[in-house]
C-alpha positions in Angstrom: 50.0 -33.4 -75.4 53.0 -32.6 -73.5 54.2 -35.5 -71.3 56.9 -33.7 -69.6 56.1 -33.8 -65.8 57.4 -30.3 -65.1 55.6 -28.7 -68.0 53.1 -25.9 -67.6 50.2 -27.7 -69.2 50.0 -30.2 -66.3 52.1 -29.0 -63.4 52.7 -31.5 -60.7 55.6 -30.0 -58.8 55.6 -27.2 -56.3 54.1 -23.9 -57.6 56.6 -21.3 -58.8 55.0 -18.6 -56.6 53.6 -18.3 -53.1 49.9 -19.0 -52.4 49.8 -16.1 -49.9 47.7 -13.8 -52.1 46.7 -10.4 -50.8 43.2 -9.0 -51.0 44.1 -6.5 -53.7 45.9 -9.1 -55.8 42.8 -11.4 -55.5 40.5 -8.6 -56.6 42.7 -7.7 -59.6 42.8 -11.4 -60.7 39.0 -11.7 -60.5 38.5 -8.5 -62.5 41.0 -9.7 -65.1 39.2 -13.1 -65.5 35.8 -11.3 -65.9 37.4 -8.9 -68.4 38.5 -11.8 -70.6 35.0 -13.4 -70.5 33.4 -10.0 -71.3 35.4 -9.3 -74.5 32.2 -8.6 -76.5 32.0 -5.2 -78.2 29.1 -4.0 -75.9 30.0 -3.7 -72.3 27.5 -5.2 -69.8 25.2 -2.8 -67.9 26.8 -3.9 -64.7 30.2 -5.0 -63.5 30.0 -8.7 -62.6 33.4 -8.7 -61.1 32.4 -5.8 -58.8 29.2 -7.7 -57.9 31.2 -10.8 -57.0 33.8 -8.9 -55.1 31.2 -6.9 -53.2 29.4 -10.1 -52.3 32.7 -11.5 -51.1 33.4 -8.4 -49.1 30.0 -8.5 -47.5 30.4 -12.1 -46.5 33.9 -11.3 -45.1 32.5 -8.4 -43.1 29.7 -10.5 -41.7 32.1 -13.1 -40.6 34.4 -10.5 -39.1 31.5 -8.9 -37.2 30.3 -12.3 -36.0 33.8 -13.1 -34.7 34.1 -9.8 -33.0 30.7 -10.3 -31.3 31.7 -13.7 -30.0 34.9 -12.3 -28.7 33.1 -9.5 -27.0 30.6 -11.9 -25.4 33.5 -14.0 -24.2 35.2 -10.9 -22.7 32.0 -9.8 -21.0 31.4 -13.3 -19.6 34.9 -13.5 -18.3 34.8 -10.0 -16.8 31.5 -10.7 -15.1 32.8 -13.9 -13.7 35.9 -12.1 -12.4 33.7 -9.4 -10.9 31.5 -11.9 -9.1 34.4 -14.0 -7.8 36.1 -10.8 -6.5 33.0 -9.8 -4.5 32.4 -10.7 -0.9 31.0 -14.2 -0.7 27.9 -14.8 1.5 28.2 -16.5 4.8 28.7 -20.3 4.7 25.6 -22.5 4.6 22.5 -21.6 2.7 22.6 -17.8 2.9 22.5 -16.4 -0.6 23.4 -12.9 -1.6 22.2 -11.7 -5.0 25.3 -11.6 -7.3 26.9 -14.7 -5.6 28.3 -16.9 -8.3 27.2 -20.1 -6.6 23.6 -19.9 -5.4 21.5 -22.8 -4.2 20.6 -24.9 -7.2 17.4 -26.3 -5.7 15.7 -22.9 -5.1 14.5 -20.6 -7.9 13.8 -16.9 -7.2 12.0 -15.6 -10.3 11.2 -12.0 -10.9 7.6 -12.1 -12.0 5.9 -8.9 -13.2 2.3 -8.7 -12.0 -0.6 -7.8 -14.3 -0.6 -4.1 -15.3 -3.4 -1.7 -14.8 -4.8 0.4 -11.9 -5.9 -1.5 -8.8 -7.1 0.8 -6.1 -9.4 0.7 -3.1 -10.3 2.5 0.1 -7.3 3.3 2.2 -7.3 1.1 5.3 -4.8 3.0 7.5 -2.2 5.7 7.5 0.4 3.0 7.0 0.8 0.3 4.4 -0.5 -3.2 5.3 0.4 -6.6 3.9 -2.7 -8.7 3.5 -1.6 -12.1 2.5 0.1 -11.6 -0.9 -1.2 -8.0 -1.4 0.1 -4.7 -0.1 -2.7 -2.3 0.7 -0.9 1.1 0.6 -1.9 4.2 2.7 -2.9 5.8 -0.6 -5.4 3.1 -1.5 -3.4 1.1 -4.0 -3.5 -2.7 -4.0 -0.1 -4.2 -5.1 0.1 -7.9 -5.6 3.5 -9.3 -4.4 4.6 -11.6 -7.1 6.6 -14.5 -5.9 7.5 -13.4 -2.4 5.5 -15.9 -0.5 4.5 -15.3 3.1 5.7 -12.0 4.5 6.2 -11.5 8.2 7.7 -8.0 8.2 8.0 -5.2 5.6 9.5 -1.8 5.2 8.4 0.9 2.7 11.3 2.6 1.0 11.4 6.3 0.5 10.5 8.1 -2.7 8.1 5.4 -3.9 11.0 2.9 -4.6 9.0 -0.1 -3.3 9.4 -2.2 -0.3 11.8 -4.6 1.5 10.0 -7.7 2.8 11.2 -10.3 5.2 9.6 -13.7 4.9 8.4 -16.0 7.7 10.7 -18.8 8.9 10.8 -21.8 6.6 12.8 -25.0 6.5 15.3 -23.1 4.3 15.4 -20.1 6.6 14.2 -16.6 6.1 14.2 -14.6 2.9 14.7 -10.9 2.3 13.0 -9.6 -0.8 13.2 -6.3 -2.7 9.7 -5.5 -4.1 9.2 -3.0 -6.8 6.3 -0.5 -6.9 4.6 -2.8 -9.4 5.0 -5.8 -7.0 7.8 -7.7 -8.8 10.0 -9.3 -6.2 13.6 -10.3 -6.2 15.4 -12.1 -3.4 18.3 -10.4 -1.7 19.0 -13.0 1.0 17.9 -16.5 1.6 18.6 -19.1 4.2 19.2 -16.8 7.2 18.2 -17.7 10.7 17.1 -14.1 11.4 17.0 -10.8 9.4 16.6 -7.3 10.7 16.5 -3.9 9.0 17.3 -0.4 10.2 14.7 2.3 10.5 15.5 3.8 7.0 15.7 0.5 5.2 19.3 1.2 4.2 21.0 -1.5 6.2 20.3 -5.1 6.9 21.8 -7.5 9.5 21.4 -11.2 9.5 22.6 -14.4 11.3 23.2 -17.8 9.7 24.8 -20.5 11.8 27.7 -18.9 13.6 28.1 -16.0 11.1 26.7 -12.6 12.0 26.7 -10.2 9.1 25.5 -6.8 8.0 25.4 -4.9 4.7 24.1 -1.8 3.1 21.2 -1.9 0.7 21.4 0.2 -2.5 19.5 -0.1 -5.8 18.2 -3.5 -4.8 21.7 -4.9 -4.0 23.7 -5.7 -0.9 26.9 -3.7 -0.5 29.9 -3.5 1.9 29.2 -6.8 3.6 30.9 -7.2 7.0 30.9 -10.5 8.9 31.8 -11.6 12.4 31.8 -14.9 14.3 29.1 -15.2 17.0 27.7 -18.0 19.2 25.2 -20.2 17.4 22.4 -19.2 19.8 23.0 -15.4 19.3 20.4 -13.5 17.3 20.4 -9.9 15.9 17.3 -7.9 17.2 17.6 -4.4 15.9 19.9 -1.5 14.9 20.9 1.0 17.6 22.4 3.9 15.8 25.4 2.4 13.9 25.5 -0.8 15.9 23.5 -4.1 15.8 21.9 -5.2 19.0 22.4 -8.9 19.5 20.7 -11.2 22.0 23.3 -13.6 23.2 20.9 -16.5 24.0 17.1 -17.0 24.1 17.0 -18.7 27.5 19.1 -16.2 29.6 19.6 -12.5 30.0 22.3 -10.6 28.2 22.8 -8.5 25.1 25.7 -7.1 23.1 26.2 -4.3 20.7 28.1 -5.2 17.6 29.7 -2.3 15.8 30.4 -4.0 12.5 33.9 -5.3 12.2 35.3 -8.7 11.3 36.4 -11.1 13.9 34.8 -12.7 16.9 31.8 -10.9 18.4 32.7 -8.9 21.6 30.0 -10.2 23.9 30.5 -7.5 26.4 29.6 -7.7 30.1 25.8 -7.3 30.1 24.2 -10.4 31.6 21.2 -8.6 33.2 19.0 -7.2 30.3 16.1 -9.4 29.3 14.6 -7.2 26.6 15.6 -4.0 24.7 13.0 -1.8 23.1 14.8 1.1 21.5 16.8 4.2 22.0 16.2 7.7 23.3 17.4 10.8 21.5 20.5 11.0 23.8 21.6 7.5 22.8 20.6 5.7 26.0 18.7 2.5 25.4 15.3 1.5 27.0 15.4 -2.0 28.3 14.2 -4.4 30.9 16.6 -6.0 33.4 16.4 -8.8 35.9 17.5 -7.6 39.3 17.2 -8.1 43.0 16.4 -11.1 45.2 13.8 -12.4 44.7 14.4 -11.5 41.1 12.3 -8.8 39.5 12.1 -7.6 35.9 12.0 -3.8 35.7 12.2 -1.1 33.1 15.4 1.0 33.1 17.8 2.8 30.9 21.0 1.2 29.5 24.3 2.9 28.5 25.5 1.6 25.1 28.9 3.1 25.7 29.4 0.9 28.8 28.3 -2.5 27.6 24.6 -1.7 28.2 25.2 -1.1 31.9 22.0 0.2 33.7 22.1 4.0 34.3 18.8 4.2 36.3 16.3 4.1 37.6 17.3 1.0 39.5 13.9 -0.6 39.0 11.2 1.1 37.0 7.7 -0.3 36.2 7.4 -4.1 36.1 5.8 -5.1 32.9 5.3 -8.9 33.0 4.9 -9.2 29.2 6.5 -11.2 26.5 9.0 -8.5 25.6 7.3 -7.1 22.4 7.6 -3.3 22.5 8.9 -0.3 20.6 10.0 3.2 21.6 8.3 6.1 19.8 10.3 8.1 17.2 10.8 11.0 19.6 11.9 8.8 22.5 9.0 9.9 24.7 6.8 6.8 24.8 7.2 3.1 25.0 4.4 0.8 23.7 5.0 -2.6 25.2 3.1 -5.8 26.1 2.5 -6.3 29.8 0.0 -7.2 32.5 -2.7 -4.9 33.8 -5.5 -5.8 36.1 -4.5 -9.5 35.7 -4.9 -9.3 32.0 -2.5 -9.3 29.1 -2.6 -5.9 27.3 -0.6 -3.3 25.4 0.8 -0.7 27.9 1.9 2.8 27.2 4.8 4.1 29.4 5.8 7.8 29.6 9.6 7.6 29.5 10.0 11.1 30.9 8.5 9.8 34.1 10.3 6.5 34.2 10.7 5.4 37.8 9.1 3.2 40.4 6.2 5.6 40.6 5.4 5.6 36.9 2.2 3.9 36.2 1.7 2.6 32.6 -1.5 3.3 30.8 -3.6 0.5 29.3 -3.2 1.2 25.6 -5.2 -1.6 24.0 -5.3 -5.3 23.4 -2.0 -7.3 23.5 0.2 -6.8 20.5 1.3 -9.5 18.0 3.6 -9.2 15.0 5.1 -5.9 14.1 4.5 -2.6 16.0 5.0 0.6 13.9 4.9 4.1 15.1 3.5 6.1 12.2 4.0 9.4 14.1 5.3 10.4 17.5 1.7 10.0 19.0 0.3 7.2 16.8 1.1 3.5 16.6 -0.3 0.6 14.6 -0.3 -3.1 15.4 -2.3 -6.3 15.0 -4.0 -8.1 17.9 -4.3 -11.9 18.4 -7.6 -12.0 16.7 -6.3 -10.6 13.4 -7.7 -7.1 13.9 -5.9 -3.8 13.3 -5.3 -1.5 16.2 -4.6 2.2 15.9 -3.3 3.5 19.2 -3.5 7.2 19.9 -1.5 8.6 22.8 -3.8 11.4 23.5 -6.8 9.1 23.8 -5.0 6.6 25.9 -4.0 9.3 28.4 -7.7 10.0 29.0 -8.4 6.3 29.6 -9.7 5.5 26.2 -7.7 2.5 25.0 -7.6 1.5 21.4 -9.9 -1.2 20.0 -9.2 -3.6 17.1 -11.0 -3.2 13.8 -11.5 -6.0 11.3 -9.6 -5.6 8.1 -11.3 -6.6 4.8 -9.1 -9.0 2.8 -7.6 -10.8 5.8 -8.4 -14.5 5.8 -9.5 -16.3 8.9 -6.5 -17.2 11.0 -4.3 -14.5 9.5 -3.3 -11.0 10.7 -2.4 -7.9 8.8 1.3 -7.1 8.7 1.9 -3.4 9.5 4.6 -2.0 7.2 7.2 0.4 8.7 8.8 3.3 6.9 7.1 5.6 4.4 
């Protein structure tokens, strides 16, 4: 036995060569070792060294792929975070825009797919209706809205792409949902004081606190968000062409048109208009103003290019209603709540004859909720008793007001929600 400490039989010093062995050298060494063990006259049917090396290579490849997958996942996560952080943040407070990296933790907005299978029934109207948690389409389908809760307003998107639904006010504010044709719902906005859509369902405006905002809607997402500062009591009411009509306060006259741009809201000079109902084809706006002494509330036309200044008549018909009303798509008719023969009713006003001599027609019972013109001569709404009213201009003009019809599927104390668009 060799007792020399530096001998080769029992080396204890530093190795004579580097331990950095390449893959090729390692494979040659393994093959050489197996060759010495396989010195028998008959070669084995398989190459054990190749098997061992192949197994090692497979393990090494799996480890490399696993490492690459982890690295790719990390890169995707970092990129997604960078994208989210680079996007426009929602207004301060509880308003949540889908894609925001910091949503409210206490509210969950699941996308729940409803049961599959055909669900059809008798069409109830020429427009879609929301009956509780079900959409009854004009084609007779019954679509259960999964997870959207109470819906106060809804808009049908073109080309069968589903609906946009605005929830009723809650302690956390209003919600805007995107609902697929199968009924699955995903929240786009939450926590807003008020939410309004344009006539095509392509834009949305909302108010939360002192922040007034608008955005485009594309593929179930909000895009190109623009925000402005507005008084806390100001509320968006509707879109007028490319502008958002804002009521400055609920307890006094005055409206402003916000043409979306950042910065403080330009409140304009209008302090006379009490209600605004829509626009004519030439761009003028149909509204009600408080004028005269003693003060009277009359229909007139407003000029959006001059801070909603009245352009005449000085004082058209006096309505005496709560301000709920909508102009027809062709700008010819106004369907509006008012007083007739000492009773509350829906009135039909011929805007081509707007003036002190114009006498509104009694169109039907007083309107509640949403009013939707399905065609230039036809409008739908719900009355206070939960019935559905179909108002036909031609019948109203021959003194045949519309009457409400009970809608199957509407529970006691509820009313159908008429869906716009389509």
